[in-house]
C-alpha positions in Angstrom: 0.0 0.1 0.0 1.1 3.5 -0.8 0.5 5.1 2.6 3.1 7.8 2.3 1.6 11.0 0.6 4.8 13.3 1.0 6.8 12.4 -1.9 6.3 14.0 -5.3 5.6 10.6 -6.8 2.3 10.2 -5.0 1.1 13.4 -6.5 2.3 12.4 -10.0 0.6 9.0 -9.8 -2.7 10.7 -9.0 -2.4 13.3 -11.6 -1.9 10.8 -14.2 -5.1 9.0 -13.1 -7.0 12.2 -13.6 -5.5 13.7 -16.7 -2.7 11.4 -18.1 -2.2 11.9 -22.0 -4.2 9.6 -24.1 -3.8 7.8 -27.6 -0.1 8.4 -27.5 0.8 4.8 -27.1 2.4 5.4 -23.8 1.5 4.8 -20.1 -2.1 5.4 -18.9 -5.1 7.4 -20.1 -6.5 10.1 -17.7 -10.1 10.4 -17.2 -10.7 14.0 -18.2 -7.8 14.7 -20.7 -9.1 17.1 -23.6 -12.2 17.9 -21.8 -11.2 21.6 -20.8 -9.8 20.1 -17.7 -6.5 21.5 -16.1 -4.3 19.9 -13.4 -3.4 22.5 -10.5 -0.7 20.8 -8.5 -0.4 22.0 -5.0 2.2 21.1 -2.4 2.3 21.5 1.2 3.8 19.9 4.4 0.6 18.7 6.2 0.3 21.4 8.6 -3.3 22.7 8.6 -1.7 26.4 8.0 0.1 25.3 4.7 -2.9 23.1 3.8 -5.3 26.0 3.8 -3.0 28.1 2.2 -2.8 25.8 -0.8 -6.5 25.0 -0.7 -7.3 28.8 -0.8 -5.0 29.4 -3.7 -7.0 26.5 -5.6 -10.4 28.2 -4.7 -9.2 31.7 -5.7 -7.7 30.4 -9.1 -11.1 28.9 -10.3 -10.8 25.2 -9.1 -14.0 23.4 -9.2 -12.9 19.9 -7.8 -10.3 19.2 -5.2 -8.8 15.9 -4.8 -7.4 15.2 -1.1 -5.7 11.7 -1.3 -4.6 12.0 2.5 -6.1 11.3 5.9 -5.3 12.4 9.6 -7.0 12.0 12.9 -6.9 15.7 14.2 -10.1 17.6 13.8 -9.9 21.0 12.3 -12.5 23.4 12.3 -10.8 25.7 9.9 -10.4 23.0 7.6 -14.1 22.1 7.8 -14.9 25.9 7.4 -13.0 26.0 4.1 -14.6 22.8 2.7 -18.2 24.4 3.4 -17.3 27.6 1.7 -15.8 25.8 -1.3 -18.2 26.0 -4.3 -17.0 22.8 -5.7 -16.6 19.1 -5.1 -14.0 18.1 -2.5 -13.1 14.4 -2.9 -11.4 12.7 0.0 -9.8 9.3 0.2 -11.2 7.2 3.1 -7.8 5.9 4.2 -6.0 2.6 4.0 -6.0 1.2 7.5 -9.4 -1.0 7.5 -10.6 1.5 9.9 -14.2 2.1 10.6 -14.3 5.9 9.9 -17.7 6.2 11.8 -16.2 5.0 15.0 -12.7 6.4 14.7 -12.8 9.5 12.4 -10.4 9.8 9.5 -10.3 13.6 8.3 -11.0 15.2 5.9 -13.1 12.1 4.9 -15.3 12.1 8.1 -16.4 15.8 8.0 -20.3 15.9 7.7 -20.1 18.6 4.8 -22.4 18.4 1.7 -19.8 18.9 -0.8 -17.5 16.1 0.3 -17.4 12.9 -1.4 -15.6 10.2 0.5 -14.1 7.6 -1.5 -13.2 3.9 -0.4 -11.4 1.4 -2.3 -12.9 -1.7 -4.3 -11.2 -4.7 -5.6 -11.8 -6.3 -9.1 -14.8 -8.3 -7.7 -16.7 -5.0 -6.6 -16.0 -5.8 -2.9 -14.5 -3.4 -0.3 -10.7 -3.7 -0.5 -9.5 -5.3 2.6 -7.2 -2.5 3.4 -9.9 0.3 2.9 -11.2 2.3 5.7 -15.2 2.0 5.6 -18.1 3.7 7.2 -21.9 3.3 6.9 -22.4 7.0 7.5 -19.1 8.6 6.5 -17.9 6.8 3.3 -20.1 7.8 0.4 -18.8 5.4 -2.6 -16.2 3.1 -3.7 -14.1 3.2 -6.8 -11.5 0.7 -8.0 -8.3 1.0 -5.8 -6.3 -2.3 -6.3 -3.7 -2.7 -9.3 -4.0 0.9 -10.4 -1.3 1.8 -12.9 0.2 5.4 -12.9 3.0 7.4 -13.5 5.6 6.9 -10.8 9.5 8.2 -10.7 9.9 8.6 -14.4 8.3 5.1 -15.2 4.9 3.4 -14.2 3.9 1.6 -11.2 1.0 -0.7 -9.9 -0.2 0.4 -6.7 -3.0 -0.3 -4.4 -4.8 2.5 -2.0 -7.8 4.7 -1.6 -5.5 7.4 -2.7 -5.7 5.9 -6.2 -9.6 5.3 -6.1 -10.3 9.1 -5.1 -9.0 10.5 -8.2 -11.1 8.3 -10.1 -14.1 10.2 -8.7 -12.2 13.6 -9.0 -11.7 12.9 -12.7 -15.4 12.2 -13.1 -16.6 15.4 -11.4 -14.3 17.3 -13.7 -15.6 15.5 -16.6 -19.3 16.1 -15.7 -18.5 20.0 -14.9 -16.9 20.2 -18.4 -19.8 18.3 -20.0 -22.5 20.3 -18.3 -21.2 23.5 -16.9 -24.8 24.6 -15.6 -24.8 21.8 -13.0 -24.2 22.6 -9.5 -21.8 20.9 -7.2 -24.7 19.3 -5.5 -26.0 18.0 -8.9 -22.6 16.7 -9.6 -22.3 14.8 -6.3 -25.8 13.4 -6.7 -25.2 12.2 -10.3 -22.0 10.7 -9.4 -23.5 8.6 -6.4 -26.9 7.7 -7.7 -25.5 6.5 -11.0 -23.2 4.2 -9.3 -23.7 0.2 -9.3 -25.2 -1.3 -6.0 -23.8 -4.2 -4.4 -25.0 -5.5 -1.1 -21.7 -6.0 0.5 -20.9 -2.3 0.1 -24.2 -1.4 1.5 -23.0 -2.4 5.1 -20.0 -0.4 4.8 -20.8 2.7 2.8 -23.5 5.4 3.0 -25.2 4.5 -0.6 -23.8 0.9 -1.1 -22.5 2.0 -4.5 -19.3 1.4 -6.8 -18.6 4.4 -9.2 -20.1 4.1 -12.8 -18.3 6.8 -14.8 -20.4 6.3 -17.9 -23.6 6.3 -16.0 -22.8 9.5 -14.2 -21.8 11.1 -17.7 -25.1 10.1 -19.4 -27.1 11.4 -16.6 -25.2 14.7 -16.4 -25.6 15.5 -20.2 -29.3 14.4 -20.1 -29.9 17.3 -17.5 -28.4 20.0 -19.7 -30.7 23.0 -19.9 -32.6 23.7 -23.0 -30.5 26.2 -25.4 -31.3 29.8 -24.9 -33.6 31.4 -27.8 -31.7 32.6 -30.9 -31.1 36.3 -30.3 -32.7 38.9 -32.4 -30.5 40.4 -35.3 -28.6 43.4 -34.1 -30.0 46.6 -35.5 -28.1 48.9 -37.8 -26.0 51.3 -36.0 -27.1 54.7 -35.9 -24.4 57.6 -36.1 -24.6 59.9 -33.4 -22.0 62.5 -31.9 -20.3 61.7 -28.7 -22.7 63.6 -26.5 -25.4 61.3 -27.4 -23.6 58.1 -26.6 -22.8 59.9 -23.2 -26.5 60.4 -22.6 -27.3 56.8 -23.5 -24.8 55.8 -20.7 -27.1 57.1 -18.2 -30.6 56.3 -19.6 -30.9 53.4 -22.2 -28.0 51.6 -21.4 -28.6 51.2 -17.7 -32.5 50.5 -18.4 -31.7 47.9 -20.9 -29.1 46.1 -18.3 -31.9 45.7 -15.7 -34.2 44.3 -18.4 -31.3 41.6 -19.1 -30.9 41.0 -15.4 -34.5 40.0 -15.4 -34.2 37.6 -18.2 -31.2 36.0 -16.7 -33.2 35.2 -13.6 -36.9 34.6 -14.8 -36.7 30.9 -13.5 -38.5 31.9 -10.5 -41.4 30.0 -11.5 -39.1 26.8 -11.6 -38.1 27.8 -8.0 -41.7 27.7 -6.9 -42.0 24.3 -8.2 -38.9 23.2 -6.2 -40.0 24.8 -3.0 -43.5 23.0 -3.4 -41.9 19.7 -4.1 -39.5 20.1 -0.9 -42.3 20.7 1.3 -44.0 17.4 0.0 -41.5 15.1 -1.0 -37.9 16.1 0.5 -36.8 14.1 3.7 -36.5 15.4 7.0 -32.9 14.1 7.6 -30.2 12.1 6.3 -30.7 9.1 8.2 -34.7 9.0 6.9 -33.2 9.3 3.2 -30.4 6.5 3.8 -33.2 4.1 5.2 -35.6 5.0 2.4 -32.8 4.5 -0.3 -32.0 1.2 1.2 -35.7 -0.1 0.8 -35.8 1.5 -2.6 -33.0 -0.8 -3.6 -34.3 -3.8 -2.0 -37.7 -3.5 -3.4 -36.3 -3.1 -7.0 -34.5 -6.4 -6.4 -36.9 -8.5 -4.4 -40.4 -6.6 -5.2 -41.1 -7.4 -1.5 -44.1 -5.3 -0.5 -42.6 -4.7 3.0 -40.2 -2.3 1.2 -42.8 -0.6 -1.0 -43.5 2.2 1.2 -39.8 3.6 1.2 -39.6 2.6 -2.3 -42.4 4.9 -3.4 -41.2 7.7 -0.9 -37.6 7.6 -2.3 -38.8 7.3 -5.7 -41.0 10.5 -5.4 -38.1 12.3 -3.9 -35.7 11.5 -6.7 -38.2 12.1 -9.6 -40.4 15.1 -8.2 -37.8 16.8 -5.8 -34.2 16.1 -6.2 -34.4 16.5 -10.0 -35.8 20.3 -9.3 -32.9 21.0 -6.7 -30.9 22.9 -9.5 -33.6 25.6 -9.3 -33.0 26.2 -5.6 -30.6 29.1 -6.2 -33.4 31.1 -7.7 -35.3 31.6 -4.5 -33.5 34.8 -4.0 -34.8 36.4 -7.0 -38.5 37.7 -6.3 -41.6 37.2 -8.2 -41.8 40.9 -8.7 -38.8 41.0 -10.8 -40.9 41.1 -14.2 -43.0 44.2 -12.8 -39.6 46.1 -11.7 -37.5 45.1 -14.8 -40.1 44.1 -17.5 -40.9 47.6 -18.5 -37.3 48.1 -19.8 -37.2 45.6 -22.4 -38.5 47.8 -25.5 -36.6 47.9 -28.5 -35.8 51.7 -28.1 -33.7 50.9 -25.1 -32.2 48.0 -26.6 -30.9 50.1 -29.5 -29.6 52.6 -27.2 -27.9 49.9 -25.2 -26.2 48.5 -28.3 -25.1 51.7 -29.6 -23.3 52.6 -26.4 -21.6 49.2 -26.4 -20.5 50.1 -30.0 -19.1 53.3 -28.6 
């Protein structure tokens, strides 16, 4: 097992899993190569100070997915504060000591943050690897972590470890963000976990009993792409005016039409209302209730035993009538009065002045 994350070779191995060069007849093919994905390599000395300095650098430079192939036993409120402020996916390795992370936490995997995906290791038979840490409430999903080939000290190496399972999930998350940039981190996490393949043995050692299925996650994500925007109207012929007219436009037509565009951008308030109504009716009260319902949902699909039907129906309604609308939650802050405030500014006379000022 590769339990030593200190050497440069550990990070290089992980980077090759995520974004190794493909179709060149050499080495390994990464998950996200040529999908508008860039690797941001960060190195720190495993103090909280340098870790947070590195993580904030990634956050401030546009990172959407962070791979954390390391574990520790010390709780850090500063670390969890960063993770919860990060508008992206934080993928954490579960650890390689056969530990129950529910009983003896391994951080950052064991933090209860919505944007963490904690990854255990599975073998070629889709069983939990003997060395992998596990946890029915802390380890979200497993991915292959045995006999993984990666770049290592100028050559290639076959290694085992949750450190090498985690980047498979990281690369998948990056792929999904690239395939459908409109998806929130919550939708990405849901698509990765919900599309995994279920195995009974994993259900006892992970939250959802799933092994990563990259193709399923990809197909689910591209199917959720929003409808294309309407074709814009042709730009009117420019009107020649002197500079004083343009300066006047800046304070009138330009600003008024900008307000109208703001309304157009957020007119999905009606979708938010559907989401809010569905949340009141179908969402679970807490994560435990959701977990139990999901387990019965899977059991009913496999056995058709009527004793599982109630929770099967409850989880099915949650998934189809609430979870699918969660991407509209962000529109709640845009009032239903947007239209009455901004709608009057959408006339062609304002648009013409707006475009003239842009040209100027």
